[in-house]
N, C-alpha and C positions, 0 to 999 in steps of 0.2 A: 455288537456296538450298538449303541443307543445314539441318535438323532438329539442334538441338544439345541440347535437353532438351523431356521431355515430363511433365505436370503432368496432374494429373485434369484442370484447367479450360484450361490453356494448352498450345500448342506456340510452344516459340522456336525460331528461323531464325535462321543466320547467313548475311548475304547476301554478295555477293562484293567488295566495299567494306568488309568486317571489320565491318558495324555491324548490329545485330540487328532482327527482326522479329516482332512476337510474334500470334498468333493465336489465337481461343477454340476449344476444340475442338468444342463443338456447334453452335453457330450459323455456326461459319468464319467469323467478323468479325473483320476488322484490330484491333487495341487499338492507340492513339495517344493522346500527352500523358503526360499526368501519372501516368496507369495502368500506361501501357507502362514508367515510369521505378519505378514502385513493383516491378511483377513481376519486372523484371531485376534491384530490388536485394533483395527478397526469396529470389532464387533464385541470388544470387553473383555474376552474370556485367557487373556494373558497380559501381565505388565510389561513393558517395556523393561531390557535387560539394563541392568546397574554398569553404568559406565564409570568406569577409575578415571582419577583426571591423570592426563599425561605427563603431568611431573611424578608424582607418587609413581607410575610405571617404570618411567625413565630412571628415575633412583635406585628402584628395587633391580632391574636388568645391569645396572652399571655394578652395583653392591655385592650380587652374586657373581658377575663374570669377574670380579675383584678377588673373591674369596676362593673361589675355584683354581683360578689361574695362579695363584701365589705356592699352592701346596704340590702340586703336581709340576713345578718346572724345575726346583732343586734337586730332589731327588738323593741328598745327601753326598752327591757328587759334584764337584767342583772342576771348572775347565782350568786350562794353563792358559795364564795370564801371555798376553803379548808383547815383546819389548820394541 
């Protein structure tokens, strides 16, 4: 790993697979998860993830559920009607 950027609190490294690793300078602990993303965003090494509109995501989910549910329910056998 090669150091890319050093700040007062962190050292940011670039791995061989072109991803980043973040380490605290004082404690030498690795930073993971949301904190790592926040550090990379603050230092301009990562772009914020593109968020889809809630309307589009909800529309896709209901369309997928309708397409999947309609095929498997019938199965070619009909139930007798109650009188």
